[in-house]
N, C-alpha and C positions, 0 to 999 in steps of 0.2 A: 834476169826477170822476164816474164812473157808480157808483153803489150797488151794483150786481151786480158790477161789476168789483172793487171794494174788497173785498167780501165774499170774493170767489174769491181774491182776491191774499193776504189774511189766514187765511182760514179753509179754502181750497180747495173751497168751495162758496158757492152764494147762498142755500141752503136753510140758514139758520143754527139753525133750530129743530131739526134733526136732528143737530146736532153733541154730541159727547159733552163732558162738562164740561172735560177735559183739553184737549181741542182749542180749545174757547173760551178757556180761560185762555192757551193758547200764542200764539194768534192776537192776543189782547189784548196780550199783553207785546210782541209784535212790533209791534203798532201804537204803542204807548206809546214804544218806541224809535225808531220812525221820526219819531214826533211830537217828540221831544227833538232830533233831528238837523235837522228840516226847518228850512229858512231861509225859503221862501216863504209868506208870509202867508196866501194863500188855502188852501195846501195843509194848513198848520198848523189853519186853522179847519176844514176839512172832516173831518180826522183828529179834532179834537176833538169835531165834532158826531156823528160815527159812536160815538165811545167814549161820549158822553154818552148815545146812545139805547141802548148796551149795559151803560149804568150803572158805566163805567170811566173816565170823563173825569176828569183833574186837575181841582182848584179853579181857580175863574178867576182868583185873583190868583196863582196859580203858574203858570197855563197861558199867560197872556197879560199882556205887560208894557204894552202900548198900552191907555189906557182906553177908545178906541174900540171895540177887539178885544173887550174885557171887556164892553162895553155891547151890541155885535152879539150875543154870546155868551149874554147875559142875554134879548135879544130872541128868540134861537132856543129858547131854554128855555122861554120863555112860550108861543111859538108850538106848540111840542111838547106842552106839557101842555094846551094848548087842544085840539088834536088828538086827545087822550086823552079829553076830556069828551065823553060823549054827548049832553048835554043841550045 
């Protein structure tokens, strides 16, 4: 999944910083619905990762039944947090 494509799909723009709060909320809700309906493991993970970056991801124990998927999500969260650390 291409990040810009996903941002345009859910928010109508790849410039998420320019979105009004209502548009951000509506796009996030759309992602949550698609996440709940998605059967493909990779698509679910990609949607969860994007929602995590936006601060809207469901908890791991709710999002992923498979322990390997939960561990992959924890690794992603660690990597994302390390990327935020300038030190």
